[in-house]
N, C-alpha and C positions, 0 to 999 in steps of 0.2 A: 637635426631638425632646425630650419631657419626661423629666426624670431621675427615677428611682425614689426614693421617700422613704427616708431613712435609718431605721435601727432606732429612733433617738431620736425622729424625727418621727412614726413609726408608733405608738410608745408614747404620745406626746403626743396624737395624734389619737384613739386608743382611749380614753385617759383622759377627754378632753373629752366624747366621745360618751356614755360610761357615766356620768360624774358628772352631766352635765346631765339625763339620764334619771332618775337616782336622786334628785337634789335636787328635781326637779319632782314625783316620786312622794311624797317627804316633805312638800312644800308642799301637795299635794293631800290627803294624810292629815291634816295639821294643819287644813285647811279642814273636813274631815270631822269631826275631833275637836271643832272649834268648834260644830258642830251639836248636840253633846251638851249645850251650855250652855242649851238651850231648856227652861226650868222647866215649861212646859206638858206636855212629853213625858217629862221625867226628874226624878228626885229625887236630890239629892246634897248633901253638907255642905261647908262651907268646908275642913274637914280633908281630904275627898276631893280637892278642887281643889288644895290644897297638895301632896298626895301625887303627883298627876298631874304637876304642873309641876316638882316636885322630881325625879321620875323622868326627865322630859324633859331637865331641866338636867344631871342626872348623866350621862345617856347622851351628851349633846352634849359634855360635858367629856371623857368617855372616848374618843369618836371623835376629838376634836381632839388628844388625847394620842397616839392611834395615828398621826396625821399627823406628829407630832413624834417618832416613833420609840419610843414607850412606851405602856403601857396594856393593858387587857383589856376584854372586853365581858360584860355580864350581862343577864338578862331582867328586865323590870319586872313587878311585881304590886301591885295596889291593896291587897291584904290584908297 
């Protein structure tokens, strides 16, 4: 007879399932963002590119801080 998972095991299983789905969504969105680099379809400056990646880097640091028990989240704007 199989024993029921403990609360800790259930939380771990839920975490893995959700994190894998969300990380894969982020990776897909980054692939999509990469398509914006096509200069045949879009016009942008080096300043725009720096702002985009500064925003991504900032958000990554904020989320990492949340996992370390501190931090807050804010929305990105190119303007």
